[in-house]
C-alpha positions as CSV (number, residue, x, y, z in Angstrom):
1,M,-20.7,-10.9,-3.0
2,D,-18.9,-8.1,-1.2
3,Y,-18.0,-10.5,1.6
4,S,-16.6,-13.2,-0.8
5,F,-14.3,-10.5,-2.3
6,L,-13.1,-9.2,1.0
7,C,-12.4,-12.7,2.4
8,A,-10.5,-13.7,-0.7
9,Y,-8.5,-10.4,-0.5
10,A,-7.6,-11.0,3.2
11,I,-6.4,-14.6,2.6
12,G,-4.6,-13.8,-0.6
13,M,-2.7,-10.9,0.9
14,Y,-0.6,-13.1,3.1
15,L,0.4,-15.2,0.1
16,S,1.1,-12.3,-2.2
17,G,3.5,-10.7,0.3
18,I,5.6,-13.9,0.4
19,I,5.5,-14.4,-3.4
20,G,6.1,-10.7,-4.2
21,E,9.3,-10.8,-2.0
22,R,10.8,-13.3,-4.4
23,L,9.7,-12.0,-7.8
24,P,10.5,-8.8,-9.7
25,I,8.0,-6.2,-8.5
26,R,7.4,-4.8,-12.1
27,Y,6.3,-8.2,-13.4
28,F,4.3,-9.2,-10.4
29,L,2.4,-5.9,-10.3
30,T,1.8,-5.9,-14.0
31,F,0.3,-9.4,-13.8
32,G,-2.0,-8.4,-11.0
33,M,-3.2,-5.3,-12.7
34,Q,-4.0,-7.1,-16.0
35,A,-5.7,-9.9,-14.1
36,S,-7.7,-7.4,-12.0
37,G,-8.8,-5.7,-15.2
38,F,-9.9,-8.9,-16.7
39,F,-12.0,-10.1,-13.8
40,T,-13.6,-6.7,-13.2
41,C,-14.6,-6.5,-16.9
42,L,-15.9,-10.1,-16.7
43,F,-18.2,-9.1,-13.8
44,G,-19.6,-6.2,-15.8
45,L,-20.1,-8.4,-18.9
46,G,-22.6,-10.4,-16.9
47,Y,-25.0,-7.5,-17.3
48,F,-24.7,-7.4,-21.1
49,Y,-24.9,-11.2,-21.6
50,N,-27.8,-11.5,-19.1
51,I,-26.0,-13.9,-16.8
52,H,-28.1,-14.5,-13.7
53,N,-26.1,-17.3,-12.1
54,F,-25.2,-16.2,-8.5
55,W,-22.2,-18.5,-8.4
56,F,-20.7,-16.9,-11.5
57,Y,-20.5,-13.6,-9.8
58,I,-19.2,-15.2,-6.6
59,C,-16.3,-16.9,-8.4
60,V,-15.4,-13.8,-10.3
61,Q,-15.3,-11.8,-7.0
62,V,-13.1,-14.4,-5.3
63,A,-10.7,-14.5,-8.2
64,N,-10.7,-10.7,-8.4
65,G,-10.0,-10.4,-4.6
66,L,-7.0,-12.8,-4.9
67,V,-5.3,-11.1,-7.9
68,Q,-5.8,-7.6,-6.4
69,T,-3.7,-8.6,-3.4
70,T,-0.6,-8.3,-5.7
71,G,-0.9,-4.5,-5.6
72,W,-0.4,-3.1,-2.1
73,P,2.7,-5.0,-1.0
74,S,4.4,-4.3,-4.3
75,V,3.7,-0.6,-4.4
76,V,4.6,0.0,-0.7
77,T,7.8,-1.9,-1.2
78,C,8.7,0.2,-4.3
79,I,8.0,3.5,-2.5
80,G,9.9,2.3,0.6
81,N,12.9,1.6,-1.6
82,W,13.0,5.1,-2.9
83,F,12.4,7.1,0.2
84,G,14.2,6.9,3.6
85,K,12.7,7.5,7.1
86,G,13.4,11.2,7.2
87,R,10.2,12.5,5.6
88,R,8.6,9.1,4.8
89,G,5.3,10.0,6.6
90,L,4.7,13.1,4.5
91,I,5.8,11.5,1.2
92,M,3.7,8.4,1.8
93,G,0.8,10.4,3.2
94,I,0.6,12.4,-0.1
95,W,1.2,9.3,-2.2
96,N,-1.5,7.3,-0.3
97,S,-4.1,9.9,-1.2
98,H,-4.4,7.9,-4.5
99,T,-6.5,5.3,-2.5
100,S,-9.1,7.9,-1.6
101,V,-9.0,9.4,-5.1
102,G,-9.7,5.9,-6.4
103,N,-12.6,5.5,-4.0
104,I,-14.0,8.8,-5.1
105,L,-13.7,8.0,-8.8
106,G,-15.1,4.5,-8.3
107,S,-18.2,6.0,-6.5
108,L,-18.7,8.6,-9.2
109,I,-18.4,6.0,-12.0
110,A,-20.7,3.5,-10.3
111,G,-23.2,6.3,-9.6
112,Y,-23.2,7.5,-13.1
113,W,-24.3,4.2,-14.7
114,V,-25.9,2.4,-11.7
115,S,-29.5,3.3,-12.9
116,T,-29.0,2.8,-16.6
117,S,-26.3,0.3,-17.5
118,W,-24.5,-1.0,-14.3
119,G,-22.2,-3.3,-16.3
120,L,-20.3,-0.2,-17.4
121,S,-19.6,0.6,-13.8
122,F,-17.2,-2.4,-13.8
123,I,-16.0,-2.5,-17.4
124,V,-14.8,1.1,-17.4
125,P,-12.6,0.7,-14.3
126,G,-11.4,-2.7,-15.6
127,I,-10.2,-1.3,-18.8
128,T,-8.5,1.6,-17.0
129,I,-6.5,-0.6,-14.6
130,A,-5.4,-2.9,-17.5
131,L,-4.1,0.1,-19.4
132,M,-2.3,1.4,-16.3
133,G,-0.8,-2.1,-15.9
134,I,0.9,-1.5,-19.3
135,V,2.2,1.9,-18.2
136,C,3.5,0.2,-15.0
137,F,5.4,-2.4,-17.0
138,L,7.0,0.1,-19.3
139,F,8.0,2.8,-16.8
140,L,8.2,1.4,-13.2
141,I,11.7,1.5,-11.7
142,E,11.7,-0.7,-8.6
143,H,14.8,0.6,-6.8
144,P,17.2,3.6,-7.2
145,D,20.0,1.0,-7.8
146,D,18.3,0.1,-11.0
147,L,19.3,3.4,-12.5
148,K,22.7,2.8,-14.0
149,Y,24.4,4.8,-16.6
150,I,25.8,2.5,-19.2
151,S,28.5,4.0,-21.4
152,K,28.6,2.9,-25.0
153,Q,32.3,2.9,-24.9
154,T,32.5,0.4,-22.0
155,S,32.2,-3.3,-21.8
156,Q,32.6,-5.6,-18.9
157,L,33.7,-9.1,-18.3
158,E,32.5,-10.6,-15.0
159,I,33.7,-13.9,-13.4
160,T,31.5,-15.0,-10.5
161,K,32.2,-17.6,-7.9
162,N,30.2,-18.8,-5.0
163,N,31.8,-20.0,-1.8
164,E,30.5,-22.2,1.0
165,N,29.6,-19.2,3.3
166,G,26.9,-17.8,1.0
167,F,29.1,-15.0,-0.4
168,T,29.4,-14.2,-4.1
169,C,32.8,-13.1,-5.4
170,T,32.6,-11.2,-8.7
171,K,35.8,-10.2,-10.6
172,T,35.0,-7.4,-13.0
173,L,37.3,-6.4,-15.8
174,T,36.4,-3.1,-17.5
175,Y,37.6,-2.4,-21.0
176,K,37.4,0.6,-23.3
177,E,37.4,0.4,-27.1
178,D,40.6,1.7,-28.8
179,N,39.9,4.5,-31.2
180,K,42.8,4.3,-33.5
181,E,41.4,6.8,-36.0
182,E,41.3,9.5,-33.3
183,N,44.8,8.8,-32.0
184,P,47.1,8.0,-34.9
185,D,50.2,9.3,-33.1
186,T,49.9,6.9,-30.2
187,E,48.4,3.7,-31.6
188,L,51.8,2.0,-31.8
189,L,52.5,2.7,-28.2
190,I,49.4,0.9,-27.0
191,P,49.7,-2.9,-26.7
192,E,47.3,-4.5,-29.2
193,Q,44.6,-6.9,-27.8
194,G,43.2,-9.7,-29.7
195,N,39.6,-8.4,-29.4
196,G,40.5,-4.7,-29.9
197,L,40.0,-3.8,-26.2
198,T,42.4,-2.4,-23.7
199,P,42.1,-3.3,-20.0
200,V,41.6,-0.2,-17.8
201,H,41.1,-1.5,-14.3
202,Q,40.2,-4.6,-12.4
203,V,37.6,-4.7,-9.6
204,M,36.9,-7.4,-7.0
205,V,33.4,-7.2,-5.6
206,V,32.4,-9.4,-2.6
207,K,28.7,-9.4,-1.7
208,R,26.4,-11.5,0.3
209,E,23.1,-12.7,-1.2
210,L,20.4,-11.9,1.3
211,L,17.4,-14.2,1.4
212,A,13.8,-13.0,1.7
213,I,12.5,-13.1,5.2
214,S,10.1,-15.9,6.3
215,F,6.5,-15.3,7.5
216,I,7.4,-16.2,11.1
217,G,10.5,-14.0,10.9
218,A,8.4,-11.0,9.8
219,L,6.0,-11.6,12.8
220,R,9.0,-11.4,15.2
221,I,9.8,-7.9,14.1
222,P,8.9,-5.6,17.1
223,G,5.6,-3.8,16.5
224,V,4.3,-5.9,13.6
225,I,1.7,-7.8,15.6
226,E,0.4,-4.7,17.4
227,F,0.1,-2.6,14.3
228,S,-1.5,-5.5,12.4
229,L,-4.2,-6.0,15.0
230,C,-4.7,-2.3,15.3
231,L,-5.3,-2.0,11.6
232,L,-7.8,-4.8,11.8
233,F,-10.2,-2.6,13.8
234,A,-9.2,0.6,12.0
235,K,-9.9,-0.9,8.6
236,L,-13.2,-2.4,10.0
237,V,-14.4,1.1,10.6
238,S,-13.1,2.5,7.3
239,Y,-14.7,-0.2,5.1
240,T,-18.0,-0.1,7.0
241,F,-18.2,3.5,6.0
242,L,-17.1,2.7,2.4
243,F,-19.8,0.1,1.9
244,W,-22.7,1.4,4.0
245,L,-22.4,5.2,4.0
246,P,-24.4,5.7,0.8
247,L,-27.3,3.6,2.2
248,Y,-27.1,5.4,5.5
249,I,-27.3,8.8,3.8
250,T,-30.2,7.7,1.7
251,N,-32.1,6.6,4.7
252,T,-31.4,9.6,6.9
253,A,-31.2,12.5,4.4
254,H,-33.8,10.9,2.0
255,L,-31.6,11.4,-1.1
256,D,-31.5,9.2,-4.2
257,A,-28.8,6.7,-4.8
258,K,-26.7,8.9,-7.1
259,R,-26.7,11.9,-4.8
260,A,-26.0,9.8,-1.7
261,G,-23.0,8.2,-3.5
262,D,-21.7,11.6,-4.5
263,L,-22.1,12.9,-0.9
264,S,-20.3,9.8,0.5
265,T,-17.1,10.7,-1.4
266,L,-16.6,13.6,1.2
267,F,-15.6,10.9,3.6
268,D,-12.7,10.0,1.3
269,V,-11.8,13.7,0.9
270,G,-11.4,13.8,4.7
271,G,-9.3,10.7,4.4
272,I,-6.9,12.4,2.0
273,V,-6.4,15.3,4.5
274,G,-6.1,12.8,7.4
275,G,-3.4,10.7,5.7
276,I,-1.2,13.7,4.9
277,L,-1.8,15.2,8.4
278,A,-0.9,12.0,10.1
279,G,2.3,11.7,8.0
280,V,3.4,15.2,8.7
281,I,2.8,15.0,12.5
282,S,4.5,11.6,12.8
283,D,7.6,12.9,10.9
284,K,7.7,15.9,13.2
285,V,7.4,14.1,16.5
286,E,9.0,10.8,15.3
287,K,6.2,8.9,17.1
288,R,4.1,6.8,14.7
289,A,2.1,4.9,17.3
290,T,1.3,8.0,19.3
291,T,0.1,9.8,16.3
292,C,-2.2,7.0,15.4
293,G,-3.4,6.7,19.0
294,V,-4.4,10.4,19.3
295,M,-6.3,10.3,16.0
296,L,-8.1,7.1,17.1
297,L,-8.9,8.7,20.4
298,L,-10.6,11.6,18.6
299,A,-12.2,9.4,16.0
300,A,-14.6,7.6,18.4
301,P,-16.4,10.8,19.6
302,S,-16.4,12.1,16.0
303,L,-18.4,9.0,14.9
304,Y,-20.9,9.6,17.6
305,G,-21.2,13.3,16.6
306,F,-21.7,12.3,13.0
307,S,-24.6,9.9,14.0
308,M,-26.2,12.8,15.9
309,I,-25.6,15.7,13.6
310,S,-26.4,13.9,10.3
311,E,-30.1,14.1,11.3
312,L,-29.9,17.9,11.4
313,G,-29.5,18.6,7.7
314,L,-27.2,18.4,4.8
315,G,-24.7,21.2,5.9
316,P,-23.7,19.6,9.2
317,T,-23.6,16.2,7.6
318,I,-21.0,17.4,5.1
319,V,-18.8,18.9,7.9
320,M,-18.9,15.8,10.0
321,L,-18.2,13.6,7.0
322,V,-14.9,15.3,6.3
323,I,-13.9,15.4,10.0
324,S,-14.8,11.7,10.5
325,G,-13.0,10.7,7.3
326,C,-9.9,12.6,8.5
327,L,-9.7,10.9,11.9
328,V,-10.7,7.4,10.8
329,N,-8.6,7.1,7.6
330,G,-5.6,9.0,9.1
331,P,-4.3,6.1,11.2
332,Y,-5.3,3.6,8.6
333,A,-3.3,5.4,5.9
334,L,-0.3,5.9,8.2
335,I,-0.1,2.2,9.3
336,T,-0.5,0.8,5.8
337,T,2.3,3.1,4.4
338,A,5.0,4.7,6.6
339,V,4.6,2.3,9.5
340,S,4.8,-0.8,7.2
341,A,7.8,0.7,5.5
342,D,9.5,1.4,8.8
343,L,8.9,-2.1,10.1
344,G,10.0,-3.6,6.8
345,T,13.4,-1.9,7.2
346,H,13.6,-2.4,11.0
347,K,17.1,-2.4,12.5
348,S,16.6,-6.0,13.7
349,L,16.7,-7.1,10.1
350,K,20.4,-5.9,9.9
351,G,20.0,-4.3,6.5
352,N,17.9,-7.0,4.9
353,A,15.5,-4.9,2.9
354,R,13.8,-8.0,1.5
355,A,11.2,-7.9,4.2
356,L,9.1,-4.9,3.0
357,S,6.6,-6.9,1.0
358,T,6.1,-9.6,3.6
359,V,5.6,-7.1,6.5
360,T,3.3,-5.0,4.4
361,A,1.2,-8.0,3.4
362,I,0.9,-9.2,7.0
363,I,-0.2,-5.8,8.3
364,D,-2.7,-5.1,5.4
365,G,-3.8,-8.7,5.3
366,T,-4.8,-8.7,9.0
367,G,-6.5,-5.3,8.4
368,S,-8.4,-6.9,5.5
369,V,-9.9,-9.4,8.0
370,G,-11.5,-6.3,9.7
371,A,-12.5,-5.0,6.3
372,A,-14.5,-8.2,5.7
373,L,-16.0,-8.3,9.2
374,G,-17.1,-4.6,9.4
375,P,-19.7,-4.6,6.5
376,L,-20.9,-8.0,7.7
377,L,-21.5,-6.8,11.2
378,A,-23.1,-3.6,9.9
379,G,-25.6,-5.7,7.9
380,L,-26.5,-7.7,10.9
381,L,-26.9,-4.6,13.2
382,S,-28.6,-2.1,10.9
383,P,-32.1,-3.7,11.1
384,T,-31.9,-3.1,14.9
385,G,-31.1,0.6,14.3
386,W,-28.3,2.7,12.9
387,N,-27.3,3.7,16.5
388,N,-26.1,0.2,17.2
389,V,-23.9,0.3,14.0
390,F,-22.2,3.4,15.3
391,Y,-21.7,1.9,18.8
392,M,-20.0,-1.0,17.1
393,L,-17.7,1.3,15.2
394,M,-16.8,3.3,18.3
395,A,-16.0,0.0,20.1
396,A,-13.7,-1.0,17.2
397,D,-11.9,2.4,17.4
398,T,-11.4,1.9,21.2
399,C,-10.0,-1.6,20.6
400,A,-7.5,-0.2,18.0
401,L,-6.4,2.4,20.5
402,L,-5.9,-0.2,23.3
403,L,-3.8,-2.4,21.0
404,L,-1.3,0.5,20.5
405,S,-1.1,1.4,24.2
406,R,2.2,-0.5,24.8
407,L,3.9,1.0,21.8
408,M,2.6,4.5,22.7
409,L,3.9,4.1,26.2
410,K,7.3,3.0,24.9
411,E,7.5,6.0,22.5
412,L,6.6,8.5,25.2
413,T,9.0,7.1,27.7
414,T,12.0,6.6,25.4
415,T,14.4,9.5,25.1
416,K,16.3,9.9,21.9
417,P,19.9,11.3,21.6
418,K,20.0,14.8,20.4
419,T,23.6,15.0,19.3
420,G,24.0,15.8,15.6
421,V,26.4,12.9,15.0
422,L,24.1,10.2,16.5
423,V,21.1,11.5,14.6
424,A,22.9,11.6,11.3
425,L,24.1,8.0,11.8
426,K,20.6,6.9,12.7
427,E,19.2,8.3,9.4
428,H,21.4,5.9,7.5
């Protein structure tokens, strides 16, 4: 059932990015959250209605995986609209901690009811996300440009014409209401209008309607393919830990399911630290690929160390869980947030910001393929010994590092201008 959800999520992500680029984010995200809440609750209701049909749960998982893909491209696009490249790594690193917090809460909720009434482990999160969908609909502001102060004393008349070159010409006439009671001495000096309004100024606005980027056009952005394939292997490692860590702790530390689930949340605690740390470092050195590469390089030996030290007792296991979570989830968090936003506003787009959702969906969708493969491979290898599972994870980290080697070399060999004027222009 986990595999059906992850496969549906991976496939649906590519479609959601393209659709989300062409719809208002607030409506698209609200629909996804409400639908996710519905299908999550539906899964939990199977416990209370004694539904024992395997295909019922498979269909619900597939539907849930599809509708949940509306979330990530939308929220990354919204955050990318609000914050520029200057401190994007730090801001998105802090913001991205919500994923790890969600994993922690999900594990705690599931662990609380798993032995008594497992249906509530789905119904409670389902109701929560549905309520948050209402909050999103009421308060989400997609772009800073949406914040406009509208004066009660002003009305506008717009005349719009489209020409053959794709430009829109808008003629705006701004009026203000005459207040004759407040100006009795001058009312005869002001020419009277038929509608009681006096023209103040006339503005001619010429703007070009930019179309959303195509799927192939997004793939042509430099770096999209490399980071997408890198995330495939990075997410493979992260999701293998997410799904198999409680079972591994149960087998090695001989703890019950609830305590193992609680202990596994420390991996996500390390992920919060790693995401913020990766963002801060990448902002400082202005090298996203190199930052990811260094953390991936350190992640492989940390995974081996975790497999060895976890057999020595609870204390060393806790320390290595946090360190491994930091190094594994750091690159994953950076690629799915700041890197996606950077590529979605790449200079090759020539100012067309309507590529953020599609680029984010391509990167995260490719990563989700790894998220589906990781737990599957772990299930096949675990009967042969947990060491083989960790060898697979270390090999995946190495592949992720190799896929970034070209971008890392380019970053390390490229010298950037240090003059204040050039840097200031680049920020815009």
